[in-house]
Wavefront OBJ file of the C-alpha trace (Angstrom):
o trace
v 80.444 85.283 47.026
v 78.948 81.944 48.007
v 76.093 80.582 45.932
v 72.923 81.333 47.955
v 71.620 77.898 47.003
v 74.292 76.343 49.243
v 72.590 77.828 52.306
v 69.248 76.130 51.680
v 68.046 73.749 54.333
v 65.128 71.498 55.143
v 61.971 71.801 53.087
v 63.416 74.422 50.737
v 66.312 72.161 49.774
v 64.099 69.087 49.404
v 61.717 71.009 47.159
v 64.614 72.104 44.942
v 65.870 68.518 44.667
v 62.447 67.063 43.849
v 61.765 69.763 41.260
v 65.150 69.062 39.691
v 64.473 65.314 39.664
v 61.113 65.848 37.955
v 62.696 68.119 35.353
v 65.303 65.436 34.618
v 62.647 62.714 34.384
v 60.632 64.817 31.968
v 63.661 65.584 29.781
v 65.614 62.314 29.739
v 63.317 59.651 31.226
v 63.939 57.236 34.073
v 66.463 55.049 32.260
v 68.866 57.988 31.817
v 68.165 59.646 35.152
v 71.294 60.127 37.274
v 71.688 61.440 40.786
v 74.655 63.486 39.550
v 72.484 65.340 37.028
v 69.800 65.991 39.632
v 72.395 67.316 42.072
v 73.844 69.644 39.453
v 70.437 70.989 38.468
v 69.423 71.486 42.100
v 72.721 73.115 43.047
v 73.547 70.538 45.699
v 75.638 67.384 46.068
v 75.041 63.677 45.543
v 75.600 62.811 49.261
v 72.902 65.324 50.235
v 70.439 63.589 47.917
v 71.406 60.079 48.974
v 70.885 60.946 52.641
v 67.235 61.621 51.846
v 66.549 59.150 49.027
v 68.917 56.151 48.977
v 67.969 55.079 45.432
v 66.859 56.480 42.087
v 63.527 54.729 42.438
v 62.777 56.396 45.768
v 63.762 59.783 44.383
v 61.623 59.308 41.263
v 58.582 58.268 43.298
v 59.021 61.222 45.643
v 59.367 63.623 42.708
v 56.180 62.362 41.085
v 54.313 62.445 44.382
v 55.170 66.138 44.689
v 54.083 66.943 41.131
v 50.874 64.910 40.940
v 47.896 67.029 41.950
v 46.072 65.926 45.079
v 42.681 64.466 44.212
v 39.785 66.696 45.193
v 37.127 65.467 47.569
v 34.612 63.184 45.843
v 31.818 65.042 44.080
v 28.437 64.363 45.667
v 26.204 64.006 42.615
v 23.412 62.284 44.504
v 23.953 59.071 42.511
v 26.305 56.165 43.191
v 27.243 55.571 39.573
v 27.936 59.225 38.826
v 30.026 59.588 41.994
v 32.113 56.588 40.907
v 32.540 57.906 37.362
v 33.770 61.231 38.782
v 36.226 59.431 41.077
v 37.558 57.169 38.317
v 38.012 60.209 36.058
v 40.030 61.965 38.771
v 42.261 58.921 39.255
v 42.728 58.629 35.480
v 43.856 62.263 35.232
v 46.451 61.635 37.934
v 47.673 58.536 36.100
v 48.021 60.549 32.885
v 50.360 62.957 34.674
v 52.844 60.189 35.479
v 55.531 59.241 32.992
v 54.833 55.616 31.987
v 58.498 55.002 31.187
v 59.312 56.099 34.722
v 56.840 53.575 36.143
v 58.451 50.789 34.119
v 61.896 51.879 35.297
v 60.907 51.885 38.948
v 59.229 48.482 38.524
v 62.435 47.115 36.970
v 64.541 48.441 39.833
v 62.117 46.903 42.309
v 62.818 43.432 40.868
v 66.558 43.952 41.444
v 66.374 45.536 44.894
v 64.071 44.080 47.579
v 64.178 47.302 49.604
v 62.847 49.247 46.624
v 60.179 46.596 46.096
v 59.060 47.140 49.678
v 58.760 50.887 49.187
v 56.843 50.425 45.952
v 54.532 47.863 47.548
v 53.750 50.263 50.390
v 52.976 53.015 47.877
v 50.701 50.799 45.801
v 48.826 49.014 48.591
v 48.717 51.509 51.449
v 45.737 53.654 52.368
v 45.307 56.584 50.017
v 42.879 59.471 49.446
v 41.176 57.293 46.839
v 40.360 54.490 49.272
v 38.943 57.073 51.663
v 36.863 58.585 48.858
v 35.428 55.161 48.014
v 34.321 54.776 51.625
v 32.597 58.162 51.532
v 30.852 57.381 48.234
v 29.586 54.018 49.478
v 28.415 55.528 52.772
v 26.361 58.131 50.905
v 24.890 55.436 48.642
v 23.854 53.469 51.732
v 22.224 56.571 53.221
v 20.268 57.094 49.970
v 19.173 53.457 49.886
v 21.118 52.605 46.720
v 23.076 49.962 48.612
v 22.320 48.038 51.787
v 24.777 48.634 54.641
v 28.051 47.088 53.513
v 31.646 47.124 54.702
v 34.123 47.720 51.898
v 37.411 45.831 52.472
v 40.617 47.711 51.797
v 41.394 45.595 48.734
v 38.026 46.485 47.228
v 38.468 50.164 48.076
v 41.752 50.282 46.181
v 40.376 48.543 43.067
v 39.835 51.892 41.245
v 43.562 52.588 41.605
v 44.471 49.092 40.432
v 42.163 49.244 37.409
v 43.362 52.668 36.273
v 47.012 51.779 36.859
v 46.625 48.625 34.765
v 44.950 50.533 31.943
v 47.635 53.232 32.006
v 50.456 50.674 31.923
v 48.985 48.446 29.205
v 47.410 51.055 26.920
v 49.909 53.893 27.357
v 47.258 56.469 26.487
v 44.794 58.611 28.435
v 41.565 56.793 29.259
v 38.522 57.917 27.310
v 35.211 58.738 28.964
v 33.801 55.532 27.474
v 36.605 53.441 28.982
v 36.051 54.998 32.397
v 32.308 54.271 32.165
v 33.046 50.644 31.233
v 35.305 50.195 34.273
v 32.552 51.523 36.507
v 29.598 49.734 34.858
v 31.220 46.417 33.983
v 33.500 45.932 36.979
v 33.128 48.190 39.982
v 29.365 48.585 40.340
v 28.793 44.815 39.991
v 31.580 44.277 42.534
v 29.893 46.552 45.093
v 26.456 45.020 44.521
v 27.900 41.531 44.796
v 29.701 42.441 48.013
v 26.475 43.837 49.467
v 24.572 40.682 48.476
v 27.063 38.498 50.355
v 26.483 40.376 53.597
v 22.729 40.677 54.213
v 21.367 42.318 57.341
v 20.820 40.029 60.364
v 17.695 37.923 59.885
v 17.486 38.680 56.168
v 18.285 36.146 53.416
v 21.017 36.961 50.939
v 19.500 38.825 48.013
v 20.484 39.020 44.414
v 21.077 42.482 43.079
v 20.606 42.976 39.341
v 23.516 44.435 37.516
v 23.049 48.153 36.889
v 21.883 48.885 33.405
l 1 2 3 4 5 6 7 8 9 10 11 12 13 14 15 16 17 18 19 20 21 22 23 24 25 26 27 28 29 30 31 32 33 34 35 36 37 38 39 40 41 42 43 44 45 46 47 48 49 50 51 52 53 54 55 56 57 58 59 60 61 62 63 64 65 66 67 68 69 70 71 72 73 74 75 76 77 78 79 80 81 82 83 84 85 86 87 88 89 90 91 92 93 94 95 96 97 98 99 100 101 102 103 104 105 106 107 108 109 110 111 112 113 114 115 116 117 118 119 120 121 122 123 124 125 126 127 128 129 130 131 132 133 134 135 136 137 138 139 140 141 142 143 144 145 146 147 148 149 150 151 152 153 154 155 156 157 158 159 160 161 162 163 164 165 166 167 168 169 170 171 172 173 174 175 176 177 178 179 180 181 182 183 184 185 186 187 188 189 190 191 192 193 194 195 196 197 198 199 200 201 202 203 204 205 206 207 208 209 210 211 212 213
């Protein structure tokens, strides 16, 4: 009798492959990850995997993307700082769920293969739920009068991701509540206030905003 796994198609097959890839990453790490092992665990073949993900790096990124929990909508605490702390904490929890050795492995492969570098760059710099959440948080702060009307550039909106990613890569340990508060108080709030000060309303002089304390 044929193995029922051989009849899987589409989303069911892709889910099996990504789950198998994540299991391999968790057990052996990125450096020892092989497409052959993933295929065996998933009950499929290497060509089937390569048709969907041409490289280990792409497969590893796809597997993590499936496992990482989607960030919830930003909590509306009624306060800009508290909204940002909640967002940074959510991003930090997602970063903790990713295998740091896997990140290093994908980064290393990106240096050797320009096409992988392009995929990684798109993942790291493209629009994400976090950049959308930043826009929502800032818009609410403007409505409450905590900030003057200000447009947040994409690079500024993705700063929470960049800060958390850097901390996760360099420290290799979950961020503490104190560290998250420092990122918000020492970096991101001053950045938003400085951005707002550079773009006063028409007819108004540029104002200096004291650092939150």
